[in-house]
N, C-alpha and C positions, 0 to 999 in steps of 0.2 A: 749951508749949501743945500739946497732944495733938488733932490732927485726925484726922477718921474716915478708914478705910482706903479710900474710895471715890476718892480723888485722889492717889493715892501717885506719880504721875508728874508731878505738877504742884504747884509751889511757889506758894502762894496768898498774895500781900499785901493786908492789909487797909487802905484808906486812908480816913479820916475826919477830922472836925473840927467845930466849931460853925459856925453860920450866919454867912457873911461873913467867915469867917476866911482865906478863900482856897484852900480844898480843891480847887476847880476848876481854879484856876490850876496847882497842884501836879500834878494828874491830866493837864492839857495838856502840861507840861513831860515827864513820864513818857511820854506817848504819843510826842513829838518823839524821845524817846531811844530808842524802839522798843519800849516796854512794851505789853502785849497789856491794854487797860483795858475793864473791864465797868462801864459806867455805870448804877448803879441808876436815877438819875432818869430816863434815855433810855428805860429798860426799863418804868418806871411809867407813861411817857406811852404805849407800845405797848400794855401790857395795858389801857389804860383809853380805846383807840381807839374812836369809835362801832361798836356791835355787839358788842363783846367782853362776855364774862361780868362783867368788872371794871365796864365803862361801864354795864352794865345793872342790876348791883346797887346802884351810885352812884344812879343815877337813881332806882330803886324806894325807896332810904332817904331821898334829899334833896329829890326833885321835878324837876319840868321846869325849874323856874329855875335849874339848874346847866348846862344844856344851851345853848350859844351858838347865835345865827341861823344859823350853818353848819353845825349839827348836831353839832359837837364839844363835848367838855367845856369849860364856861366855869370855869377854874381860879381866877380871881380871885373870882368869885360863891362858889365852893366855900371859897377862903380867908375871905370874909367871914363865912361860916357859921361855921367851926370857931374863928374867932378868939375867945379866952376860953371856949370852950365844949370842956371836956376829953372830954365823952361824945361829942360829935360828932367829934372829933378820934379817938378810939378807934375809933369805928364806921368811919370813912375808913382807918384801919390796917389793921382787921381785914379789910377787904374788898380792899384793894390789896395789902398786903404778901405774902399767901400766892401770888399770882400772879408778883409780882417775885421772891419768893426760889426759886420753882419754876423761872422763866427761867434765873436765874443757874445754878441746879443744872445745867440742861439745857447751858448754855455751858460750865460746866466740864467735864461729862462729855466733850464733844466735843474740849475741848482737852486733856484727859487722854489721850485715846485718841491723838490726834495726837503728843503728846509721847512716848507710849510707842512708836508706829510709828517714829517719827525716831530714837529712842533719845537724845535730847537733852533734858536738862532745860529746861523752859518754866515762866516765871513770869506768873500772871495777877494783874492789880491790881484789887481789887474797890473801885470809887469809891462808898462807900455812907454817905450822911449820918448813918443810924440804925444804924449798923454793931453796935454793942453792944445798943441797944435792941431790935432783933430777932433777936438771938442769932447774926448771922452771924460775929461775932468768933471763934465756936468752930471754924470750919471753916478759920481762917487760920493760917498759919504763923509769920506776923508781922504787927506792926500798926503803922502811921505814923499820927500824929496832928497835924494842923496847928492851930496856934494863935496867937493873938495878945492882948494884954491887953483888958479888957471896955471901957475907954473908946474904944479905936482899933476894937473891934468895933461898938459902937454907932454911932461916926461914919462907919464904911463901910457899915453897913446903911442908915442914914438917907440917905446919899449915892447908894445905889444904888437904893433902893426908895421914897425919899420919904416915910418913916415920921417921926412924931413921935418924940421920945425914950423916951415912954411905951410906944409901940408897938413900938419897937424893942427896948426891955427884955423887954416881954411876950413877943416871940417868942424871943429869947435864953434866957428863963427856961423857955420851954415844952420846950425840949431838956435832955438829960441835962446835969449840972453839969460845965463843963469841967475842974474838978479831978478828978474821977472819971474822966474820959477820959484825962487826963494820966497817973493813976495807973495805968491799964491799957495804956498804950502802950508799945511796944518802942523806938520812935524818935518823937521830939518835932520837927517842923519848925516853928522860929519864924519866922513870916511877917511880922513888924513892920517889917522894913527894905525894902529897895527889891526890885523884882523881880528886878534882877540877882543880887543877894545870895541870893534864895530858889531861883532857877534854878541857881546855882553848888552850893548846898547838895543840890539834888535830884539834881543831876548826880553828885556826890560819893557819895550814899548810894546811888544806882542802880549806879554803876560798882562799889562795895564788895560790893553783893548779887551782882552778876554773878561777882565773882571768888569769893565764898563758895560759889556754885553751880556755879563750874568752866566758866563761858560765857566 
């Protein structure tokens, strides 16, 4: 994978997976191990705070119905609008993603400068659900995909969010097919077992990566 010259002092690890596969759990384990995790979901919340360009553009596109009583973005209302509406989902992505990507680039720039000044290799973990879809895989040195089988994915999504089976399937199918993600992964983390099994696997992978980076 060929990364742009922009971050030559920084090793960029892309972390992604399907909805309810446990990507956030793996991200949390990596953070505990000392990884510098850049969470795209958190950034998406930041760039759509009240008064931001992202927030204003969303309200302009979808109306005041997506604004909660406290003036923040009502994400559940927005979710209901885009459910089974690919055009609306595309509009949201075209509004939010450029702001998220821009902020990720800013963070990577700062980390790259810090790594150069310290003279020691630094690894940044990009925790991005739509890593491939938005093209951020192109700036990664390595990509890890968190995966579970479809039935377990449906079960976990229903338990987590209270969806019917049909709703869960619709949300899973709205994302890139898991087989394609697996084919493009450098490392696959099977999260079908116990949390302890997954944590052990993540620790093993992280230690191996640090050895390769000479850390």
